[in-house]
C-alpha positions, 0 to 999 in steps of 0.5 A, spaced: 142 638 685 144 631 687 149 628 684 149 620 684 154 615 682 151 609 679 152 603 675 148 602 668 145 595 671 142 599 677 138 604 672 130 603 672 127 603 665 126 610 664 133 612 666 136 606 661 132 609 656 134 616 657 141 614 657 140 611 650 137 617 648 142 621 650 148 617 647 145 614 641 151 613 638 155 611 644 159 616 648 166 619 646 172 622 650 169 628 651 163 625 654 167 622 660 168 625 667 174 622 671 175 623 678 177 619 684 172 617 690 174 619 697 176 612 698 181 613 692 178 609 687 179 612 680 172 612 676 170 614 669 163 616 668 158 619 663 153 624 665 145 623 665 141 629 667 134 629 670 130 634 673 131 631 680 139 629 679 145 628 675 147 621 675 154 619 673 153 612 670 160 608 671 163 606 664 165 599 663 165 595 657 158 592 659 156 599 658 158 600 651 155 593 649 149 595 653 148 602 649 150 599 642 145 593 643 139 596 646 134 596 641 136 589 639 136 587 647 132 592 650 126 588 652 130 583 655 134 588 659 128 591 661 124 584 663 131 583 668 130 590 671 122 589 672 124 586 679 124 592 684 131 594 686 131 595 694 139 597 694 141 605 694 145 608 689 152 606 691 155 613 692 152 620 693 156 626 691 156 632 695 155 638 689 160 642 693 165 637 692 170 639 687 174 633 683 181 634 680 181 632 673 187 628 671 189 626 664 192 620 662 196 618 656 
């Protein structure tokens, strides 16, 4: 299964709906996956599983806002997403690569 790191703004409508359905009350500390990219960038993300791939959706303040306000603003967000996305996902991770989890106080 492919693991794809992606920003929530680049999710298509189907994946955006799945994200909100997966985390209807938002995400908690137990949902967060933390790792460093090969370039040394520290990333925090939440999992979003489909039959084709495991998406790691980057955590940001705007992701929290997106989930909290999805039903109110869903139509507006979806209209903005209706434009075709020609960019590839930011980073594709090899399933066999293991990341060390770090704990932060």
